[in-house]
C-alpha positions, 0 to 999 in steps of 0.5 A, a space after each residue: 788169168 795167168 800170166 806166163 812169165 818172160 822167160 816162159 814166153 821167150 822159150 815158146 816164142 823161140 820154139 815157134 820161131 824155129 818150127 817157121 824158119 825151118 818150116 813144120 815138115 822139117 825133122 827138126 821142127 817135128 821133133 820140137 812139136 808137142 803131142 796134140 791133146 788127145 780127142 775124145 767122144 763127144 759123148 750123147 749129152 751135147 746141148 740141143 737147147 740153144 740158151 741166151 747165156 753161155 758166157 764164161 761164168 758157169 756158176 750163174 746164169 743171167 736172170 737168176 737170183 741163185 747160184 749153182 750148188 757144188 764145189 766151185 772151180 776156176 779152169 785156165 790154160 793156154 791153147 797152141 799149136 804143136 810147136 808152143 805158138 798161141 793160138 788166139 780167138 779160138 772157140 771153146 765149145 764148153 759143157 758139163 753135167 752138175 754137181 750133182 751128176 746130171 746134164 741140162 739134156 732132155 735126154 739125160 737119163 739120170 735120176 739125180 736132180 737137175 741143178 737149176 741154177 747151173 748154166 751147164 754150157 759156155 761158149 768163150 775165146 782165147 785171148 791174144 796170148 792163147 789163154 782162156 778161163 771160165 768159172 764153174 762147178 767140181 762136175 758129179 760123177 754120174 753112172 753110164 751103165 750099170 757097171 760104169 761110173 764116169 769120173 767128173 769131167 768136162 767136155 770141150 770143142 775147140 775150133 780155128 781155122 787153119 787147125 784141126 777141130 778137137 774134140 776133148 775131155 778134161 778130168 781132173 787130179 786125185 779122182 779115183 774113178 779116173 782108174 776104171 773109166 773105159 775112156 780115159 783107160 783107152 788112153 796112154 801114160 802120156 796121153 792121160 797125162 795131157 787129158 787131166 788137168 793140173 791143181 794150182 791153188 786153193 783160196 776162199 771157196 775156190 779151187 784153181 786148175 790149169 788145163 793147157 790144150 794143143 791143136 794140131 795144124 789142119 792138114 791139107 
């Protein structure tokens, strides 16, 4: 899991401390606040059939001899609030299409073959520093309609008491279909930037991406 430098952690801690001292409603605290991660539709393929294996490695299902096909990737990042305070023990609900663009969902009309060795769904929690990490495959693009092909993306729901629940979609850099996606295209440039992961490194058969998530505080 990615480790932040001591200097970076001190900067984040200072921002959080200043906001705490002044109060989150103060003008200065609001000026420091980060933009919450934009929300997005859940989509029609949220898993409806429960499964035993929902761990952080989606490339392998417990009890199956083979692994998923496709380009293996690792997604990691940090969940914070708008004042850069890490959100520990936040629950991340993650689901996506396999490398063929097919969801493990009974109503997915995609005629591509379902990868029976792809887990497709994970539920994990952040650690004490708000960090998370999971391994999966690059999701395939798929037709949403006759005129619209969705780019590779991963769905996430993020929950933690005291924060606004977030449902969003994470996209990948340098994908041609990002430019024509009807959902991503509705977002501002700043929102799109917050929804697209950053490639960090390549090694062996893995590509590593960073995707940080910002939760808004629950308003009474």
